[in-house]
N, C-alpha and C positions, 0 to 999 in steps of 0.2 A: 504494500500500500504506500501511496505517496501522500504528502500533504500539500495542499494548495489553497487557494481562496474558495474552491468549491468543496463542499463536504464529501468525504469518502464514505462509501457504503460498504459494510460487511454484509454478505448475503445471508439471508435467513428465510426459512420457509413459512408461508402463511398457514394458519391452522384451520381445518374445516370444523364448523360448529353447526349442527343441525342442518347439514346440507349447504351451508353458506361458508364462503371463505372469510375468515376473520383475520385482518392484517395483524402481523406481529407488532407488539409495542415498539415504537421508534424512540431510540435513546441518542442524545447528542453528547459526545465526550469532548470536553475542552481541556486540553493539556498540552503544554509545550514539548513534552518528552515523547519522541516518536516511539520508543520501545514501550512506554506505558500505554499509549494509544493503541498500539498493535495488540498488546496483551489483553486490554479491556475488550477490544473488538473480538478477539479470538474466543475469549471466555463468554462474552455476552451473546455473540451470534451463534456460538455453539450450543447455547441453551434456548435458542429460538427468538432472540430479539433482533430487530433491525438496528444497525448502529451506524451513525455518521460521526466522522472524526475530524476535528479541527485543531490547529495548533495555538490559537489565540482568541481573545474575546471579540475582536472586530469581526473575524470570520464566523465565530459562533453567533454573533448578533445578526449577521446576514442570514445565516442558516435558520435562526429562530423566526425571522420575519418571512422567510420563504416557505417553510414547512411547519406542520404541526408536530410537536414532540410530546411524548408521554412522560419523559424524564430527561433532566440534564445532570451530567456528572462533570464537575469542574474542579480544577486545581485552583488554589488561591493565588499562587505566584505565577502570574501570566505576564508576557512581555509588554502588553499594551494597557491593560486594566488589571486590577486585582479581581479575584473571584467574587469578593463581596460587592465590588462596584458593578460587575456584570449582573449579579443577582438584584442589586438595587435598580438597575436599568430594566430588568425583567418585570419587577414589581411595579415600577413607575409606569410602564407601558401596559400594565394589567395583563401580562402574559401569564396565565395560570398554569404553571407546570411545576411539579415537584423538583427540588434540586438537592443533590448530594454533593457536599463539599468534601473532596478527597485531597488532603494536603499533608505536607510534612510538618507544618505549623499552622496555627489558627490565630486570627486576629480577635482574640477574646474580647477586647474592649468593644470593637465594632459589633460583634455578635451579641454581646450583652445589651448594648445601647440600641440595637435595631431589631427588635423582635419581629418587625414587619418583613424581615428577610425570609421568614418561614421556611427554614431548612427542613427537609425531610430527614436528613441524617448528615453527620460529619464522620469521615473516616480518617484516622490518623495513619499516615504512611510510615512504614510499610505495613500492609495488611494482607491477609490471605484472600484468595479469590472466592472462597466460601463466604467470607465476610462481605465482600462486594456483592455477591449474588443475593445474600440475605438482605442487605440494605436496599438493593434494587427492587426485590420482590416486595419488601415492606413498604417502600415508597410508592410503588405502583398500586399496591392494595390500600394505601392510605392508613397503614397501621403503625407507622413510625411515631416517635415522640413528637409532641407539639412544640411550637416555637418558644413557649415559655419555660420549657423544661430542658435546658441545655445539658443538665447532668445526665439525662437519659439519652441524649443524642450522640454523645461521643462513644465510639466503639474502637477497640483495638484488637486485632487478632491475637489469639493466645498460641498460635501455631508457630 
């Protein structure tokens, strides 16, 4: 896979439901690390999700305005905006999509001061792919911790 201003797609199969084809949930991954994007795409598309990959917030923002996503996974340390700035832009534009912040460090002050960011989950890098899949499934099902309970949002793999 390559990175460009156009989101990359990892292939996944749509699932039949009662004779109708139900499209796989579409996930946007925003991370500057090519290897991380590839790993997420491999794991997520391998479990039936459609995945678009972008290296920065500007390209992610274009993708979010062009397509409907069921979930966004973003790093905090991006080359053009921070992950929280991207999320603030999403919320200001009233784009209603769950967001998983997957980062090596978190802007705790921003997260505590801005409950409107409404994160579905935060994942402290490094974490296992089972942890990622659990966070994705929870976020898509709406069963993750609420924005006022940051203590329940942070997850770290024990593997």
